[in-house]
C-alpha positions in Angstrom: 26.8 9.9 9.5 26.1 12.7 7.1 23.8 15.6 8.0 21.8 16.8 5.0 19.5 19.4 6.6 16.9 19.5 3.8 13.2 20.2 4.4 10.9 17.4 5.1 9.0 16.3 2.0 5.3 16.9 2.4 2.8 14.1 2.6 0.7 15.5 -0.2 -0.4 14.4 -3.6 1.3 15.2 -6.9 -0.7 17.8 -8.8 -1.8 17.2 -12.3 -1.8 19.5 -15.4 -2.6 18.9 -19.0 -1.0 20.8 -21.9 -3.3 20.4 -24.9 -0.7 21.8 -27.3 2.0 19.3 -26.5 -0.5 16.7 -25.4 1.6 16.2 -22.2 0.1 15.1 -18.9 2.3 16.2 -16.0 2.2 15.4 -12.3 4.3 17.6 -10.0 5.5 16.9 -6.5 7.2 19.7 -4.8 9.4 21.4 -7.4 9.8 18.3 -9.6 7.7 17.1 -12.5 7.8 13.5 -11.3 5.6 12.2 -14.2 5.4 13.5 -17.7 3.4 11.5 -20.3 3.5 12.7 -23.9 0.6 11.1 -25.8 0.6 11.3 -29.6 -2.5 11.5 -31.8 -5.7 13.4 -31.3 -7.8 10.9 -29.2 -9.4 12.0 -25.9 -7.3 11.2 -22.9 -8.9 10.0 -19.7 -6.8 10.5 -16.6 -7.3 10.7 -12.8 -7.4 14.1 -11.3 -4.9 14.7 -8.4 -7.5 14.5 -5.6 -9.7 11.9 -7.3 -9.1 8.3 -6.0 -6.8 8.8 -3.0 -6.7 5.4 -1.5 -5.5 6.4 1.9 -4.8 9.6 3.7 -2.1 8.8 6.2 -0.1 6.9 5.1 -0.9 8.5 1.8 -1.3 6.5 -1.4 -2.1 8.4 -4.6 -3.2 6.3 -7.6 -3.1 7.8 -11.0 -4.5 6.2 -14.2 -4.4 7.0 -17.9 -6.6 5.6 -20.6 -7.1 6.0 -24.4 -9.9 4.9 -26.7 -7.4 3.3 -29.1 -3.9 1.8 -28.7 -1.2 4.5 -28.5 2.4 4.4 -27.6 3.2 7.2 -25.2 6.6 8.5 -24.1 7.0 8.8 -20.4 9.6 10.6 -18.3 9.8 9.8 -14.6 11.9 12.0 -12.4 12.8 11.8 -8.7 15.7 13.0 -6.6 19.5 12.6 -6.7 19.5 9.3 -4.9 16.9 7.5 -7.0 17.1 3.8 -7.7 15.1 1.4 -9.9 13.7 -1.3 -7.7 11.0 -3.9 -7.5 8.0 -2.5 -5.5 7.6 -5.7 -3.6 9.9 -8.5 -2.3 11.0 -11.3 -4.6 8.3 -13.9 -5.3 9.1 -17.6 -5.3 11.7 -18.6 -7.8 12.6 -14.9 -8.4 16.0 -13.6 -7.5 16.4 -11.1 -4.7 17.6 -8.0 -6.5 20.5 -5.7 -5.6 21.9 -2.6 -7.3 25.3 -1.0 -7.7 25.0 2.1 -9.9 22.0 3.2 -11.9 20.9 0.4 -14.2 17.3 0.2 -15.4 16.3 -3.5 -15.0 14.0 -5.5 -17.2 10.5 -5.7 -15.8 11.4 -3.9 -12.6 8.5 -1.4 -12.3 9.3 1.2 -9.7 11.6 4.1 -8.9 12.4 4.9 -5.3 13.9 8.3 -4.2 16.1 7.4 -1.2 16.7 11.0 -0.1 13.0 11.9 -0.1 11.7 8.5 0.8 9.0 8.3 -1.9 8.1 5.5 -4.3 6.6 5.6 -7.8 5.4 2.3 -9.3 3.3 1.4 -12.4 1.1 -1.5 -13.6 -1.5 -2.6 -16.1 0.0 -2.1 -19.6 3.0 -3.2 -21.6 6.0 -1.0 -21.2 9.7 -0.9 -21.9 12.7 1.3 -21.0 14.2 3.6 -23.6 17.6 3.7 -22.0 19.9 1.4 -20.1 20.4 3.5 -17.0 19.1 6.5 -15.0 20.2 9.9 -16.3 20.8 13.1 -14.4 19.2 16.4 -15.3 20.7 19.9 -14.9 19.4 20.1 -11.3 21.0 16.9 -10.2 17.8 14.8 -10.2 17.7 11.4 -11.8 15.2 10.5 -14.5 14.2 7.5 -16.7 12.4 7.3 -20.0 10.0 4.5 -21.0 7.4 3.8 -23.6 4.0 2.6 -22.5 1.3 1.1 -24.8 -1.9 3.0 -23.7 -5.4 1.8 -24.5 -8.9 1.2 -23.2 -7.7 -0.5 -20.0 -6.0 1.7 -17.5 -2.2 2.1 -17.1 -1.9 3.2 -13.5 0.8 4.5 -11.3 1.0 4.6 -7.5 2.8 7.4 -5.7 3.7 6.8 -2.0 5.4 9.7 -0.2 7.4 8.8 3.0 7.4 5.1 2.1 9.6 3.8 4.9 8.7 6.4 7.5 4.9 6.2 7.3 4.0 3.1 5.2 6.5 0.8 6.9 6.5 2.5 10.3 10.2 3.5 10.6 9.2 6.8 12.2 12.7 7.9 13.0 13.8 7.6 9.4 14.4 11.1 8.0 16.8 10.8 5.1 16.2 14.4 4.1 17.8 15.4 7.4 20.5 12.8 8.0 22.0 9.9 6.1 24.2 7.1 7.3 27.8 6.5 6.1 27.4 4.3 3.0 31.0 3.5 2.2 31.8 -0.3 2.1 33.0 -1.5 5.5 35.5 -4.4 6.1 37.7 -5.4 8.9 38.4 -7.9 11.7 36.7 -8.3 15.1 38.2 -10.0 18.1 35.1 -11.6 19.6 34.9 -15.0 18.0 38.6 -15.2 17.6 39.5 -14.8 21.3 36.3 -14.1 23.3 37.4 -12.4 26.5 40.9 -13.8 26.4 42.0 -11.0 24.0 45.2 -9.0 24.7 47.1 -6.1 23.3 49.6 -8.4 21.8 46.9 -10.4 20.0 45.4 -7.2 18.6 48.8 -6.0 17.3 49.7 -9.3 15.7 46.3 -9.4 14.0 46.5 -5.8 12.8 49.9 -6.6 11.3 48.6 -9.7 9.6 45.5 -7.9 8.2 47.6 -5.0 7.0 50.0 -7.3 5.1 47.4 -9.6 3.6 44.1 -7.7 3.4 44.6 -3.9 3.6 46.0 -3.8 0.0 42.7 -5.3 -1.1 40.5 -2.8 0.7 40.2 -3.9 4.4 40.2 -1.0 6.8 39.4 -1.8 10.4 40.6 -3.9 13.4 38.0 -3.9 16.1 38.6 -4.8 19.7 35.6 -6.5 21.3 34.6 -7.6 24.8 37.4 -8.3 27.2 39.3 -5.1 27.8 36.9 -3.4 30.3 37.2 -3.6 34.0 34.6 -6.0 35.5 32.1 -6.1 36.9 30.5 -3.1 35.2 31.2 -0.7 36.7 34.1 -2.0 38.7 33.7 0.7 41.3 30.0 0.9 42.2 30.3 4.5 43.4 31.9 5.7 40.2 30.4 6.7 36.8 30.1 3.9 34.3 32.7 5.5 31.9 35.5 4.6 34.3 35.2 0.9 33.6 35.5 1.5 29.8 38.2 4.2 29.8 40.6 3.1 32.5 40.9 -0.5 31.4 42.4 -3.8 32.3 46.2 -3.1 32.4 47.2 -6.8 32.8 46.0 -7.6 29.2 46.4 -4.0 27.9 49.4 -2.5 29.7 49.4 0.7 27.6 45.6 1.2 27.9 43.6 2.7 25.0 46.5 4.8 23.7 48.5 1.6 23.3 45.7 -0.2 21.5 45.0 2.7 19.1 48.7 3.2 18.4 49.3 -0.5 17.9 46.6 -0.7 15.3 47.4 2.6 13.5 51.1 1.8 13.1 50.1 -1.0 10.8 48.0 1.3 8.7 44.7 -0.1 9.9 42.0 1.9 11.6 41.0 1.1 15.3 37.5 0.0 16.3 36.0 -0.6 19.7 33.1 -2.5 21.3 30.9 -1.4 24.2 27.7 -2.5 25.8 25.0 -0.8 28.0 25.1 -3.4 30.8 25.4 -2.9 34.6 26.3 -6.1 36.4 27.8 -4.8 39.7 25.3 -5.8 42.4 26.7 -3.0 44.6 25.6 -0.3 42.1 22.1 0.1 43.4 23.4 0.8 46.9 25.2 4.0 45.8 23.5 5.1 42.5 19.9 3.8 42.5 18.7 7.2 41.3 19.9 6.3 37.9 18.1 3.0 37.6 14.6 1.9 36.4 12.5 0.7 39.2 9.2 -1.2 39.5 6.1 -0.5 41.4 7.7 -2.0 44.4 10.5 0.5 44.3 13.1 -2.1 43.6 15.3 -2.0 40.5 13.9 -4.0 37.6 16.3 -6.6 36.3 16.4 -7.3 32.6 17.5 -10.6 31.0 21.1 -10.3 29.7 21.5 -6.8 30.9 20.6 -6.9 34.6 20.2 -3.3 36.0 18.6 -0.8 33.7 19.8 2.8 33.4 16.7 5.1 33.2 18.1 7.1 30.2 17.0 10.5 31.7 19.2 13.5 30.7 21.2 13.4 34.0 21.8 9.7 33.7 22.9 9.9 30.1 25.2 12.9 30.9 26.9 11.0 33.7 27.0 7.4 32.5 26.6 7.2 28.7 27.9 10.2 26.7 31.3 10.3 28.4 32.0 6.6 27.5 31.8 7.4 23.8 33.3 10.9 24.0 36.3 9.4 25.9 36.8 6.6 23.4 36.5 9.0 20.5 39.2 11.2 22.0 41.5 8.1 22.2 41.2 7.9 18.4 38.8 5.1 17.7 37.1 5.4 14.3 34.7 2.5 14.4 32.2 1.8 17.2 30.1 -1.2 17.9 27.5 -0.9 20.6 26.1 -4.2 21.9 23.1 -5.4 24.0 20.9 -2.5 22.9 18.0 -4.8 22.0 18.2 -6.2 25.6 18.0 -2.7 27.0 14.7 -2.3 25.2 13.1 -5.7 24.8 14.4 -7.5 27.9 14.7 -4.4 30.0 12.3 -1.4 29.4 9.6 -3.8 28.2 9.6 -5.4 31.7 8.8 -1.9 33.1 6.0 -1.6 30.5 4.6 -5.0 31.7 5.0 -3.8 35.3 3.0 -0.7 34.5 5.7 1.8 35.4 6.5 2.8 31.8 4.4 3.1 28.6 5.5 1.6 25.3 6.1 5.1 23.9 8.3 6.0 26.9 10.3 2.8 26.4 11.0 3.6 22.8 11.8 7.2 23.6 14.3 6.2 26.3 16.0 3.8 23.9 16.2 6.5 21.3 17.6 9.0 23.9 20.4 6.5 24.8 21.3 6.2 21.1 21.3 10.0 20.6 23.5 10.5 23.6 26.0 7.9 22.4 26.1 9.5 18.9 26.7 12.9 20.5 29.7 11.4 22.2 31.0 9.5 19.2 30.7 12.6 16.9 29.6 12.8 13.3 32.7 11.3 11.6 33.1 7.9 13.2 31.3 4.8 11.9 28.8 3.3 14.3 27.3 -0.2 14.3 24.3 -0.9 16.5 24.1 -4.5 17.7 22.0 -6.6 17.6 18.6 -7.0 15.8 16.6 -4.4 13.9 16.4 -1.5 16.3 14.3 1.0 14.4 15.1 3.7 17.0 18.6 3.7 15.4 17.4 5.1 12.1 19.1 8.5 11.5 21.6 7.9 14.3 23.6 4.8 13.5 25.4 3.9 10.3 24.8 0.1 10.5 22.6 -2.3 12.3 23.3 -6.0 12.9 20.5 -8.1 11.5 21.4 -11.4 13.0 22.6 -12.9 16.3 26.2 -13.8 17.0 27.6 -15.8 14.1 29.5 -19.0 14.6 31.7 -21.4 12.6 28.7 -23.7 12.4 26.1 -24.3 9.7 23.4 -22.9 12.0 25.3 -19.7 12.4 26.3 -19.3 8.8 22.8 -20.1 7.4 21.4 -17.5 9.8 23.7 -14.9 8.2 22.4 -15.7 4.7 18.8 -15.9 5.7 18.7 -12.7 7.8 20.5 -10.8 5.1 17.7 -11.8 2.8 14.9 -11.0 5.2 16.2 -7.5 5.9 17.5 -6.7 2.4 14.9 -4.0 1.8 16.7 -1.8 4.4 20.2 -2.1 2.9 21.7 1.4 2.3 18.2 2.9 2.7 17.9 3.0 6.5 21.5 2.0 7.2 24.0 -0.7 6.2 23.1 -4.2 7.1 25.6 -6.2 9.3 25.2 -10.0 9.1 27.8 -10.2 11.9 31.4 -11.3 11.6 32.4 -14.3 9.4 34.2 -17.2 11.0 36.4 -18.3 8.2 37.6 -21.4 10.1 34.3 -23.1 9.3 33.7 -25.6 6.5 35.5 -24.0 3.5 32.6 -24.1 1.1 30.1 -22.9 3.7 32.2 -19.8 4.4 32.7 -19.3 0.7 28.9 -19.0 0.4 28.7 -16.4 3.2 31.6 -14.2 2.3 30.6 -14.2 -1.4 27.1 -13.0 -0.5 28.3 -10.4 2.1 30.7 -9.0 -0.5 28.2 -8.8 -3.3 25.4 -7.5 -1.1 27.6 -4.9 0.5 27.1 -5.9 4.1 29.7 -5.2 6.8 32.5 -7.7 6.0 34.1 -8.4 9.3 36.2 -11.5 10.1 36.6 -13.1 13.5 39.3 -15.8 13.8 42.7 -16.1 15.2 45.2 -15.5 12.5 46.5 -19.1 12.6 43.2 -20.2 11.0 43.8 -18.2 7.9 45.5 -20.7 5.6 46.6 -19.9 2.1 43.3 -20.9 0.5 41.2 -18.9 3.0 43.4 -15.8 2.6 42.9 -16.0 -1.2 39.2 -16.4 -0.7 39.0 -13.3 1.5 41.1 -11.2 -0.9 38.7 -12.1 -3.8 35.8 -10.6 -1.7 37.5 -7.4 -0.7 36.3 -4.7 -0.8 32.6 -5.4 -0.4 30.4 -3.6 -3.0 28.4 -0.4 -2.2 25.3 -2.4 -3.1 21.8 -1.2 -2.1 18.4 -2.9 -2.0 16.9 -3.4 -5.5 13.5 -4.3 -4.0 11.3 -3.1 -1.2 8.2 -4.3 0.7 7.1 -5.3 4.2 8.7 -8.3 5.9 7.3 -11.6 5.0 6.6 -13.4 8.2 5.9 -16.8 6.6 9.6 -17.5 7.0 11.2 -18.3 10.3 13.5 -15.7 11.8 15.9 -18.4 12.7 18.5 -17.9 15.4 20.4 -20.5 17.4 19.8 -19.4 20.9 19.1 -22.4 23.2 19.0 -24.6 20.1 22.4 -25.6 18.8 24.1 -24.2 21.9 24.7 -20.6 22.9 28.2 -19.7 24.1 28.2 -17.8 27.4 30.6 -14.9 27.7 33.5 -16.7 29.2 33.4 -19.8 27.0 36.3 -20.2 24.5 35.7 -19.5 20.8 33.7 -22.1 18.9 35.5 -24.7 16.8 34.3 -25.4 13.3 31.3 -27.8 13.3 29.9 -30.1 10.6 26.3 -30.8 10.0 24.4 -33.4 7.9 21.7 -32.6 5.4 18.8 -34.1 7.5 19.8 -32.2 10.6 20.1 -29.0 8.5 16.6 -29.6 7.1 15.2 -30.1 10.6 16.9 -27.0 11.9 15.6 -24.9 9.0 12.0 -25.9 9.5 9.1 -25.5 7.1 8.8 -22.5 4.8 6.6 -21.9 1.7 9.5 -22.2 -0.7 11.4 -25.1 1.0 10.7 -27.5 -1.9 11.3 -25.0 -4.7 14.3 -25.2 -7.0 15.5 -22.1 -5.2 14.1 -21.7 -1.7 14.0 -18.2 -0.1 17.4 -16.7 0.4 19.2 -19.0 -2.1 18.9 -16.8 -5.3 20.2 -13.3 -5.7 20.8 -11.0 -8.7 23.2 -8.1 -8.4 23.1 -5.5 -11.2 26.3 -3.5 -11.5 26.7 -0.4 -13.6 29.9 1.5 -13.7 28.6 4.3 -16.0 30.1 2.7 -19.1 28.3 -0.7 -19.1 26.2 -2.8 -16.9 26.3 -6.5 -16.1 24.6 -9.0 -13.8 26.2 -11.2 -11.1 24.0 -14.2 -10.2 24.5 -15.7 -6.8 23.2 -19.2 -5.8 23.7 -20.3 -2.3 22.5 -23.7 -1.0 20.7 -22.8 2.2 19.4 -26.3 1.5 20.7 -28.6 -1.2 19.9 -27.1 -4.6 18.6 -29.1 -7.5 19.8 -29.0 -11.1 17.7 -26.2 -12.4 16.9 -23.7 -15.2 16.5 -20.0 -14.4 14.7 -17.7 -16.8 16.5 -14.4 -17.3 13.4 -12.4 -16.5 13.4 -13.9 -13.0 16.8 -12.2 -12.4 15.9 -8.8 -14.0 17.4 -9.4 -17.5 15.7 -9.1 -20.8 16.1 -12.1 -23.2 19.1 -11.6 -25.4 22.6 -12.9 -25.9 24.8 -13.0 -22.8 28.2 -14.5 -21.9 28.2 -16.5 -18.7 31.2 -17.0 -16.5 31.5 -19.0 -13.2 33.8 -17.0 -10.9 34.9 -19.6 -8.3 35.5 -22.2 -11.0 37.1 -19.5 -13.3 35.2 -21.1 -16.2 33.4 -19.8 -19.3 29.9 -21.3 -19.4 29.0 -20.2 -22.9 26.2 -18.1 -24.2 22.7 -17.9 -22.8 19.7 -16.2 -24.5 16.6 -16.7 -22.4 17.5 -19.0 -19.5 20.6 -20.3 -17.7 21.2 -23.9 -16.8 22.5 -24.4 -13.3 24.2 -27.3 -11.7 23.1 -28.9 -8.4 24.8 -27.6 -5.2 25.4 -29.5 -2.0 24.4 -28.0 1.4 26.2 -24.8 2.0 27.9 -24.6 -1.4 27.6 -21.6 -3.7 27.9 -20.6 -7.4 28.6 -17.0 -8.6 28.0 -16.4 -12.3 28.5 -13.1 -14.3 26.2 -12.4 -17.3 27.4 -9.8 -19.8 25.7 -8.8 -23.0 27.6 -10.2 -26.0 28.9 -7.4 -28.2 29.9 -9.3 -31.3 33.6 -8.5 -30.9 36.4 -9.2 -28.4 35.4 -8.0 -24.9 36.3 -8.3 -21.3 34.6 -11.2 -19.7 35.7 -11.7 -16.1 38.7 -11.7 -13.8 40.2 -13.5 -10.9 40.5 -10.3 -8.8 37.1 -9.7 -7.4 33.8 -11.6 -7.1 32.0 -8.7 -8.8 33.8 -9.6 -12.1 35.0 -6.8 -12.0 33.7 -3.6 -10.4 37.0 -3.2 -8.5 40.1 -3.5 -10.8 38.8 -2.7 -14.3 38.7 1.1 -14.6 38.1 1.2 -18.4 37.6 -0.8 -21.5 38.1 0.4 -25.1 37.8 -1.4 -28.4 39.4 0.4 -31.4 41.2 -0.6 -34.6 41.5 -4.3 -33.7 42.8 -3.6 -30.1 41.1 -4.2 -26.8 42.5 -2.0 -24.1 41.7 -2.5 -20.4 42.7 0.0 -17.8 43.5 -1.9 -14.6 44.0 -1.0 -11.0 46.1 -3.8 -9.4 47.4 -4.7 -6.0 51.2 -4.2 -6.0 53.1 -7.5 -6.1 50.2 -9.6 -7.3 49.1 -11.5 -10.4 45.5 -11.8 -11.7 43.9 -13.4 -14.6 41.8 -11.3 -17.0 39.5 -13.3 -19.3 38.8 -12.0 -22.8 36.0 -13.4 -24.9 36.8 -13.9 -28.6 33.8 -14.5 -30.9 34.0 -16.4 -34.2 36.5 -14.8 -36.6 38.7 -13.2 -33.9 42.0 -14.5 -32.4 44.6 -12.9 -30.1 47.7 -11.9 -32.1 49.6 -10.4 -29.1 49.2 -9.0 -25.6 51.1 -6.2 -24.0 51.1 -4.6 -20.6 51.9 -1.0 -19.8 52.6 -0.4 -16.1 52.3 -4.1 -15.6 53.5 -7.2 -17.5 51.1 -9.5 -19.3 51.1 -13.0 -20.9 48.6 -15.5 -22.1 48.2 -18.2 -19.6 45.3 -20.2 -21.0 43.2 -20.5 -24.2 39.9 -22.2 -24.0 38.0 -23.1 -27.2 34.3 -23.6 -27.2 32.9 -24.4 -30.7 33.9 -21.4 -32.8 34.5 -19.2 -29.8 37.6 -18.7 -27.7 38.3 -17.4 -24.3 41.8 -16.1 -23.5 43.0 -16.1 -19.9 45.7 -13.4 -19.6 47.9 -13.1 -16.6 48.7 -9.6 -15.5 51.6 -9.1 -13.0 51.5 -5.8 -11.0 55.0 -5.0 -9.9 55.8 -4.8 -6.2 56.9 -1.1 -6.6 53.6 -0.1 -8.3 51.6 2.3 -6.2 48.2 1.0 -5.1 45.5 2.4 -7.4 48.0 3.0 -10.2 46.3 2.5 -13.6 48.0 0.0 -15.8 47.0 -1.0 -19.3 46.4 -4.4 -20.8 46.5 -4.2 -24.6 45.1 -7.2 -26.5 45.6 -7.1 -30.3 43.2 -9.2 -32.3 
């Protein structure tokens, strides 16, 4: 959690000014000229005055228009704050890809800029327009701006300016990004819950930490998180004692060295320790001795909530005695990653019962929930990463770093599909309110199904947490996980309110819900008809690409940008053709490469032909603009192809030089595209060895697969060079 401490941006209109000499129309918001329109010629300009045509006061919508008596191409400069992103001002339409962003690309047809730090949106409509550059640029004050050309004329070109978009328009009232921002670094690790349930032990944690350190840490994995099963039961074990005792002085049979042993056992492998807690009170003796801390009904008896039983009242004395010390104590032991569970039950299944009973108002219920979260954050401190679980708990905005968007995931198609669909539904919150967590991935499930989930989680930058016993990680699954580490720092590339025409599917009381003491789930198969029945009806169910199945991630490393297209068969996908505009690309000449098949698909210009996919299967394709000379195409290292290991690319004097960051002791394939008239004469590695492993000819084009071996003694992050002479 990062505390910014800036002033709250006002909910006011941008003010207009017209400079006749330069023929520039400017709208200023705060200290920034957010809109500057330079209009050539001598024709009379019609435009909307700042206070003329306000559509709504609170939440405020300011609509601006500009008109000319004749066609004129105007130059426009749009400028917002330092965390501005180009995004679609509404959620993806049918057969449109859901858009994600890494970096500052300006995307074809994507007609809005959103300032994350000041929570304001600027969108435009009505006339033809085009970008004048490929990416956002930074001015001398650190603000980001974009330039475009607009064809003005007799019909209006209009812009909508919406201050405090998420906070007032979408109702996330605790969202104050000018004051505090969540931790946005990519998160990956392992969680014990669906690996061991409550049968977890110190030895299991240490064995897993060692395995993860050896196999996944070099690729970017960071955390090993202990889940339910270490605390003394029932909660609290001593009904006369403060709740923290059950969480801090833990079960010594399974964890003989207590928390210090758990933390030390994880840290000695180089991994960072994480811990799970919940807000439940299950000890039926607790009300006898500490009823003053509980929520009571009109009859004076404690109200019982589903899943959570007794409800702490979240008053300052209660939080000081029973909540803050839990987190403060765990933080002192050295945990760096916190997962707090059952919070939705505290509110929805707990406080809401008091609201129904008439002993609490809805506002009081929300305020108590928020107070609990603030007390926990005070105990955790500013530095540790905090995941709130589960469901979209808007009271967590500005307090937590991540929010779990789905129920418990399982190694079943129902659980895996839920992870994909809920990631899609809540995509507009990703790295704006917090990081989205689709829950842990059970890699022991059907190989192709988990490939679909882990591919999407990596590309979308969700929390990539695994949850299996280490004997389930065969060679192929280890390789798959490594290709998806680390997850990208992706953020939402579109915004808009939630579309409720789609089912918020979870599997409670449907395909079986495992109670706390059940063993971990085994992998489960499912036929197509059962999968269709389970999914139910949705508006896009018969489309070539139903909702959640088509994503487009636009990656820009500051040197170049490329697109990674993800297709995931949430239901079986047909053979189809996707227009480039639907994925945010302008028609042109692109080179397509299928990552999981490690196969060059040829050139595409206005559309891409896609193969059918069986239930749960996926396809990940990179699209790079053809440069008319030898160029980097893709790699085997990372599903982003390749935002992780390629640090630089230079073409000079018949040589293509790639700067590479490799994992010590590993080999990867780097694919080089050779247009007609070019051939590889030699390859050389500096700081790594290199040799041609494969040459693929496609018409007059060739693709060279070059194997690069990074020595075992190489330091992680060391820059090696691959030199390809043509």
